[in-house]
C-alpha positions as CSV (number, residue, x, y, z in Angstrom):
1,M,-53.7,-5.8,-89.3
2,S,-50.6,-5.2,-87.2
3,T,-47.5,-4.3,-89.1
4,H,-44.0,-4.5,-87.7
5,T,-40.7,-3.1,-89.1
6,P,-37.7,-5.5,-88.8
7,I,-34.7,-4.3,-86.7
8,T,-31.3,-4.8,-88.3
9,G,-27.8,-4.1,-87.3
10,R,-28.3,-3.9,-83.6
11,P,-29.8,-5.7,-80.6
12,V,-33.5,-5.1,-79.7
13,R,-33.8,-2.4,-77.1
14,V,-36.1,-3.5,-74.3
15,A,-37.5,-1.6,-71.3
16,L,-38.9,-3.3,-68.2
17,V,-42.0,-2.1,-66.3
18,G,-42.2,-3.9,-63.0
19,A,-39.0,-5.4,-61.7
20,G,-40.5,-8.1,-59.4
21,N,-39.7,-11.8,-59.7
22,R,-41.2,-12.2,-63.1
23,G,-39.7,-9.1,-64.6
24,Q,-36.3,-9.9,-63.2
25,T,-36.5,-13.4,-64.8
26,Y,-37.2,-12.0,-68.2
27,A,-34.5,-9.4,-67.8
28,E,-31.9,-12.1,-67.0
29,W,-32.4,-13.6,-70.4
30,I,-31.9,-10.3,-72.1
31,K,-28.7,-9.6,-70.1
32,A,-27.4,-13.1,-71.0
33,H,-27.9,-12.5,-74.7
34,P,-26.4,-9.0,-75.4
35,E,-26.1,-9.9,-79.1
36,R,-29.9,-10.3,-79.3
37,A,-31.3,-7.7,-76.9
38,E,-30.3,-4.9,-74.6
39,L,-32.1,-3.8,-71.4
40,V,-32.1,0.0,-71.7
41,A,-34.5,1.0,-69.0
42,V,-36.4,-0.2,-66.0
43,A,-39.4,1.4,-64.3
44,D,-40.3,0.4,-60.7
45,P,-41.0,2.5,-57.6
46,R,-38.5,0.4,-55.5
47,P,-34.9,1.5,-55.8
48,A,-33.5,-2.0,-54.9
49,A,-35.6,-3.6,-57.6
50,R,-34.4,-1.0,-60.2
51,A,-30.8,-1.7,-59.2
52,A,-31.2,-5.4,-59.4
53,A,-32.6,-5.2,-62.9
54,G,-29.3,-3.6,-64.1
55,A,-30.7,-1.4,-66.9
56,H,-28.9,1.6,-68.3
57,V,-31.5,4.0,-66.8
58,G,-34.2,3.7,-64.2
59,F,-37.5,5.4,-63.4
60,D,-39.9,5.2,-60.5
61,D,-42.8,5.2,-62.9
62,W,-43.5,4.0,-66.5
63,R,-44.8,7.3,-67.8
64,P,-41.4,8.7,-68.9
65,L,-41.2,5.8,-71.4
66,V,-44.3,7.2,-73.1
67,E,-43.0,10.7,-73.1
68,D,-39.6,9.6,-74.6
69,R,-39.6,6.4,-76.6
70,I,-36.2,5.0,-75.8
71,A,-36.8,1.3,-76.6
72,D,-38.3,-0.9,-79.3
73,A,-40.2,-3.1,-76.9
74,V,-41.5,-3.1,-73.3
75,I,-42.1,-6.0,-70.9
76,V,-45.0,-5.1,-68.6
77,A,-44.7,-7.3,-65.4
78,T,-46.5,-5.2,-62.9
79,Q,-49.1,-6.7,-60.5
80,D,-52.3,-8.0,-62.2
81,R,-54.4,-5.0,-61.4
82,F,-51.9,-2.5,-62.8
83,H,-51.6,-3.7,-66.4
84,V,-54.3,-1.7,-68.2
85,E,-53.0,1.9,-68.1
86,P,-49.4,1.2,-68.9
87,V,-50.2,-1.3,-71.7
88,L,-52.6,1.0,-73.4
89,A,-50.3,4.0,-73.1
90,L,-47.2,2.2,-74.2
91,A,-49.0,0.6,-77.2
92,G,-50.2,4.0,-78.2
93,A,-46.6,5.2,-78.1
94,G,-45.7,2.5,-80.6
95,Y,-43.9,0.0,-78.4
96,A,-44.0,-3.8,-79.0
97,I,-45.3,-5.2,-75.7
98,L,-44.9,-8.5,-73.8
99,A,-47.4,-8.5,-71.0
100,E,-47.5,-10.7,-67.9
101,K,-50.6,-12.8,-67.4
102,P,-53.3,-12.4,-66.5
103,L,-53.9,-9.4,-68.6
104,A,-56.4,-7.9,-66.1
105,P,-58.8,-9.1,-63.4
106,T,-62.0,-8.3,-65.2
107,E,-63.5,-9.1,-68.6
108,E,-64.1,-5.4,-69.4
109,E,-60.4,-4.5,-68.6
110,T,-59.1,-7.5,-70.5
111,R,-61.1,-6.6,-73.6
112,R,-59.9,-3.0,-73.3
113,I,-56.3,-4.2,-73.5
114,V,-56.9,-6.4,-76.4
115,E,-58.9,-3.9,-78.4
116,G,-56.3,-1.2,-77.5
117,V,-53.2,-3.1,-78.7
118,E,-55.0,-4.2,-81.9
119,R,-56.1,-0.7,-82.6
120,A,-52.5,0.5,-82.1
121,G,-51.2,-2.1,-84.5
122,V,-48.3,-3.1,-82.3
123,L,-46.7,-6.5,-81.7
124,F,-48.3,-7.9,-78.6
125,A,-47.6,-11.1,-76.7
126,V,-48.8,-12.5,-73.4
127,C,-46.6,-14.5,-70.9
128,H,-48.3,-17.8,-71.3
129,V,-45.0,-19.5,-70.7
130,M,-46.4,-23.0,-70.8
131,R,-46.9,-22.7,-74.5
132,Y,-43.1,-22.5,-75.0
133,T,-41.7,-25.4,-73.1
134,P,-40.0,-28.4,-74.7
135,Y,-42.6,-30.6,-72.9
136,T,-45.4,-28.7,-74.6
137,D,-43.7,-29.0,-78.0
138,L,-43.6,-32.8,-77.5
139,V,-47.2,-33.1,-76.4
140,K,-48.4,-31.0,-79.3
141,E,-46.3,-33.0,-81.7
142,V,-47.9,-36.2,-80.5
143,V,-51.4,-34.8,-80.7
144,D,-50.9,-33.3,-84.1
145,S,-49.3,-36.5,-85.5
146,G,-52.7,-38.2,-85.5
147,V,-51.4,-41.2,-83.5
148,L,-54.2,-40.7,-81.0
149,G,-56.8,-40.8,-83.7
150,Q,-59.8,-38.5,-83.2
151,L,-59.4,-36.5,-80.0
152,V,-62.2,-37.2,-77.5
153,S,-61.3,-35.9,-74.0
154,L,-58.6,-34.5,-71.7
155,D,-57.9,-34.5,-68.0
156,H,-55.5,-32.0,-66.6
157,L,-54.2,-31.4,-63.0
158,E,-52.4,-28.4,-61.7
159,P,-50.7,-29.4,-58.4
160,V,-49.9,-26.0,-56.9
161,G,-48.0,-27.3,-54.0
162,W,-48.9,-26.9,-50.3
163,W,-46.0,-24.5,-49.5
164,H,-46.3,-22.6,-52.8
165,Y,-49.9,-21.9,-52.1
166,A,-49.2,-20.8,-48.6
167,H,-46.5,-18.5,-49.8
168,S,-48.2,-16.9,-52.8
169,Y,-51.9,-17.3,-52.2
170,V,-52.3,-17.2,-48.4
171,R,-49.6,-14.7,-47.5
172,G,-48.5,-13.3,-50.8
173,P,-49.7,-10.7,-53.3
174,W,-52.3,-13.1,-54.9
175,R,-54.1,-13.9,-51.7
176,S,-57.0,-11.5,-52.2
177,E,-59.4,-11.3,-55.2
178,K,-59.9,-7.7,-54.5
179,D,-56.2,-6.8,-54.6
180,S,-55.3,-9.3,-57.3
181,S,-57.7,-11.6,-59.2
182,P,-59.5,-14.9,-58.8
183,M,-57.1,-17.8,-58.3
184,L,-58.2,-19.5,-61.5
185,L,-57.2,-16.4,-63.4
186,A,-54.0,-15.6,-61.5
187,K,-52.6,-19.1,-61.5
188,S,-54.5,-21.2,-64.0
189,C,-55.2,-19.0,-67.1
190,H,-51.9,-20.7,-68.1
191,D,-53.7,-24.1,-68.0
192,L,-56.8,-23.0,-69.8
193,D,-54.6,-21.5,-72.5
194,W,-52.5,-24.6,-72.6
195,I,-55.5,-26.9,-73.0
196,T,-56.8,-24.9,-76.0
197,Y,-53.3,-24.8,-77.6
198,V,-52.6,-28.5,-77.3
199,M,-56.1,-29.6,-78.2
200,G,-56.5,-27.1,-81.1
201,G,-59.9,-25.9,-80.2
202,R,-61.5,-23.2,-77.9
203,I,-63.5,-23.8,-74.7
204,E,-67.1,-23.3,-75.6
205,Q,-68.9,-24.2,-72.3
206,V,-67.8,-24.6,-68.7
207,T,-69.0,-25.4,-65.3
208,G,-67.3,-26.1,-62.0
209,F,-67.0,-26.0,-58.2
210,G,-64.4,-24.9,-55.6
211,G,-63.8,-22.7,-52.7
212,L,-61.5,-21.8,-49.8
213,K,-61.8,-25.0,-47.6
214,H,-58.8,-25.2,-45.3
215,F,-57.0,-21.8,-44.8
216,R,-59.6,-20.4,-42.5
217,P,-59.5,-19.2,-38.9
218,E,-61.7,-22.0,-37.7
219,N,-59.1,-24.5,-38.9
220,A,-56.2,-23.0,-36.9
221,P,-54.5,-25.5,-34.6
222,A,-55.3,-25.3,-30.9
223,G,-52.7,-23.2,-29.2
224,S,-51.7,-21.3,-32.4
225,A,-50.9,-17.6,-32.5
226,D,-51.4,-14.8,-34.9
227,R,-47.7,-15.1,-36.1
228,C,-45.5,-18.1,-36.5
229,L,-42.7,-16.5,-34.4
230,D,-45.1,-16.5,-31.4
231,C,-46.7,-19.9,-32.0
232,A,-46.4,-22.7,-29.5
233,V,-47.4,-25.3,-32.1
234,E,-45.3,-23.9,-35.0
235,A,-43.0,-26.9,-35.1
236,D,-45.9,-29.2,-36.0
237,C,-47.5,-27.0,-38.6
238,P,-46.8,-27.7,-42.3
239,Y,-47.4,-24.1,-43.1
240,S,-44.9,-22.6,-40.6
241,A,-43.2,-19.6,-42.1
242,L,-40.0,-20.4,-40.2
243,K,-40.0,-23.9,-41.7
244,L,-40.7,-22.5,-45.2
245,Y,-38.1,-19.7,-45.4
246,M,-35.3,-20.2,-42.9
247,P,-33.9,-23.5,-44.3
248,T,-33.9,-22.0,-47.8
249,L,-32.0,-19.0,-46.6
250,R,-29.5,-21.2,-44.7
251,E,-29.0,-23.7,-47.5
252,K,-29.3,-21.6,-50.7
253,G,-29.0,-18.0,-49.6
254,A,-31.3,-15.1,-50.6
255,V,-33.2,-16.8,-53.4
256,W,-36.9,-17.2,-54.2
257,P,-39.1,-17.4,-52.2
258,V,-37.1,-15.7,-49.5
259,T,-36.5,-12.7,-51.8
260,H,-40.3,-12.1,-51.8
261,V,-40.2,-11.9,-48.1
262,T,-37.4,-9.5,-47.5
263,E,-34.6,-7.6,-49.2
264,A,-32.3,-8.6,-46.4
265,T,-29.8,-11.4,-46.9
266,D,-29.3,-12.6,-43.3
267,E,-31.3,-14.4,-40.7
268,A,-31.9,-11.3,-38.6
269,G,-33.4,-9.5,-41.5
270,L,-35.7,-12.5,-42.3
271,V,-36.9,-12.7,-38.7
272,Q,-37.7,-9.0,-38.7
273,A,-39.7,-9.4,-41.9
274,L,-41.6,-12.4,-40.5
275,R,-42.3,-10.3,-37.3
276,E,-43.6,-7.3,-39.2
277,G,-44.8,-8.4,-42.7
278,P,-47.5,-10.6,-44.2
279,Y,-45.3,-13.6,-44.7
280,G,-45.0,-14.2,-40.9
281,V,-48.8,-14.2,-40.3
282,C,-50.4,-17.5,-39.4
283,A,-51.7,-19.2,-42.5
284,Y,-55.1,-19.6,-40.9
285,R,-55.4,-16.0,-39.9
286,S,-54.4,-14.1,-43.1
287,D,-56.8,-12.0,-45.0
288,N,-56.8,-14.4,-48.0
289,D,-60.0,-15.3,-49.8
290,V,-58.9,-17.1,-53.0
291,V,-59.9,-20.7,-53.5
292,D,-57.6,-23.5,-52.4
293,H,-59.3,-26.1,-54.7
294,Q,-61.3,-25.9,-57.9
295,V,-62.6,-28.3,-60.6
296,L,-63.9,-27.5,-64.0
297,A,-65.8,-29.5,-66.6
298,M,-65.6,-28.1,-70.1
299,Q,-66.8,-28.7,-73.7
300,L,-64.4,-27.7,-76.4
301,T,-64.8,-27.4,-80.2
302,D,-66.3,-30.4,-82.0
303,G,-67.7,-31.9,-78.8
304,V,-64.3,-32.6,-77.2
305,T,-64.6,-32.7,-73.4
306,A,-62.0,-31.7,-70.8
307,T,-61.7,-31.6,-67.0
308,F,-59.3,-29.5,-65.0
309,Q,-58.4,-29.5,-61.3
310,M,-56.3,-27.0,-59.4
311,V,-55.5,-28.0,-55.9
312,A,-53.2,-26.5,-53.2
313,F,-52.6,-29.7,-51.3
314,T,-49.9,-31.4,-53.3
315,E,-46.2,-31.5,-53.8
316,Q,-45.0,-28.6,-55.9
317,T,-44.4,-30.3,-59.2
318,H,-45.3,-30.4,-62.9
319,R,-48.8,-30.3,-64.3
320,Q,-50.1,-33.8,-65.1
321,T,-52.2,-34.6,-68.2
322,R,-54.1,-37.4,-69.8
323,I,-55.4,-37.1,-73.4
324,F,-57.8,-39.7,-74.7
325,G,-58.2,-40.4,-78.4
326,S,-60.1,-42.9,-80.5
327,H,-56.9,-44.8,-81.4
328,G,-54.6,-44.1,-78.4
329,W,-54.0,-42.2,-75.3
330,L,-51.3,-40.0,-73.8
331,I,-50.0,-39.6,-70.3
332,G,-47.7,-36.7,-69.5
333,D,-46.1,-35.4,-66.3
334,G,-43.9,-32.5,-67.5
335,E,-40.8,-34.6,-67.8
336,R,-42.0,-37.6,-69.9
337,V,-44.8,-38.5,-72.3
338,T,-46.2,-42.0,-72.6
339,V,-48.3,-42.9,-75.7
340,Q,-50.2,-46.1,-76.1
341,D,-51.3,-47.0,-79.6
342,F,-54.5,-49.1,-79.5
343,R,-53.8,-50.4,-83.1
344,T,-50.5,-52.0,-82.2
345,G,-50.9,-52.4,-78.4
346,E,-47.5,-50.8,-78.0
347,S,-46.5,-48.1,-75.5
348,T,-43.8,-45.5,-76.3
349,V,-42.1,-43.4,-73.7
350,H,-40.6,-40.1,-74.7
351,E,-38.2,-38.8,-72.0
352,L,-37.3,-35.1,-71.7
353,G,-35.4,-35.3,-68.4
354,T,-35.8,-33.2,-65.3
355,S,-36.6,-29.5,-65.7
356,G,-38.0,-27.1,-63.2
357,S,-41.7,-26.8,-62.8
358,N,-42.1,-23.4,-61.1
359,A,-41.1,-19.8,-61.5
360,A,-37.8,-20.2,-59.6
361,D,-36.7,-22.9,-62.1
362,G,-37.8,-21.1,-65.3
363,H,-41.1,-23.0,-65.8
364,G,-39.4,-25.9,-67.5
365,G,-37.6,-23.7,-70.1
366,G,-40.8,-21.8,-70.9
367,D,-39.6,-18.4,-69.5
368,A,-36.4,-18.3,-71.6
369,A,-38.2,-19.6,-74.8
370,L,-40.9,-17.0,-74.4
371,V,-38.5,-14.1,-74.2
372,E,-36.5,-15.4,-77.1
373,A,-39.6,-15.8,-79.2
374,F,-40.7,-12.2,-78.3
375,V,-37.3,-10.7,-79.1
376,T,-37.2,-12.7,-82.4
377,A,-40.6,-11.3,-83.3
378,V,-39.5,-7.8,-82.6
379,A,-36.2,-8.2,-84.4
380,T,-37.7,-9.8,-87.6
381,G,-41.0,-8.0,-87.6
382,D,-42.8,-11.4,-87.8
383,P,-45.6,-11.7,-85.1
384,G,-45.7,-15.4,-86.0
385,A,-42.7,-16.0,-83.8
386,V,-44.9,-15.7,-80.7
387,R,-47.5,-18.3,-79.8
388,S,-49.6,-16.1,-77.4
389,G,-51.0,-13.1,-79.2
390,P,-54.0,-10.9,-78.0
391,A,-56.8,-12.9,-79.6
392,T,-55.7,-16.3,-78.3
393,S,-55.0,-15.0,-74.8
394,L,-58.4,-13.3,-74.7
395,G,-60.0,-16.7,-75.3
396,S,-58.4,-18.3,-72.2
397,H,-59.3,-15.2,-70.1
398,L,-62.9,-15.4,-71.2
399,A,-63.0,-19.1,-70.3
400,A,-61.7,-18.2,-66.8
401,F,-64.3,-15.5,-66.3
402,A,-67.1,-17.9,-67.4
403,A,-65.8,-20.6,-65.1
404,E,-65.9,-18.1,-62.1
405,R,-69.5,-17.2,-63.0
406,A,-70.3,-20.9,-63.1
407,R,-68.7,-21.5,-59.7
408,H,-70.6,-18.7,-58.1
409,T,-74.0,-19.4,-59.6
410,G,-74.0,-23.2,-59.9
411,T,-74.7,-23.1,-63.6
412,V,-73.2,-24.1,-67.0
413,Q,-71.8,-21.0,-68.7
414,T,-71.2,-20.3,-72.4
415,V,-67.8,-18.8,-73.2
416,P,-68.2,-15.9,-75.6
417,A,-66.6,-16.5,-79.0
418,Q,-64.4,-13.3,-78.6
């Protein structure tokens, strides 16, 4: 059993390992709440990223944090394949840890992390930000109220967004399973975790289909070139890098996703990055291999069924969910929840208002609420403040690994019970 000593009389001291987009997002909450937390150190090999984090001290590697414990907690937000070593070492040094998802790209490495942090007895949370949104709170409140009666089934869609997929999963760091992880794990372990959280039961069996259908060399438009800057048909291509990044820079400045492409803040710097880097490569000629569509069919605890679809070819918007019960059903789109009660025939609409659905917009409030929950847990010594501990996160990861086995073998797979 993990034990945690409350912190009194001062803010929680936090170190950041990995100062990319996700790490910077969590750091912003810390810097905006100096009465609650203090960013004392950042570890990242890139000087510009360290400077942007704005911590008291900076390192080009995380190992000095193990040698000299200068914080109470560490946020590990490195790339997927570089979580295991720092998490295990920092847990062994006694730090509370908030780790970005997915924990690791393989089942063996994921289990190593979970077993290691449990053995170290440290507070450990995973960045399943969807658990922490006001929208999720509302959906769960409806489900737990019993108004739907006996839960029977769920249908859940993740609309990745055509341009978001092209940015992150065709040209970006998550384009290759070898260098990152399967798409289902990298993008949608959020969703598998959310389904189990909202429905209150684990995924027991899963099957599914999917693949990389569109972003392949044989689908490149006639007359296209290796890079968008040299392409005669670029103006008619929905995945043109110029159309994706240049208007954003001109209208909003150097913000996400432009900041992933280049550290420059002017058009000349962006053009140079598109000329030389991966984000200017033709979307049909990249070295990507992750799926652009995937469907799952699942059986949960007590015979509840669920379907899930992740697809690239959508607008970039909120997840969409339908939950079916014996006495009513729920439809949710990230901004509102509609509930129909079969007993009365009445429909009730719960409005939450517009909130951002993606990483640039804070995941509908989930990013901020996650960090606040983690800081609260560290400050109070109460692990109950976080909703995404090691055991619960392991369950969604195991479901993702089983789903990938099912996709590759055309079988129904049983998800291990931890």
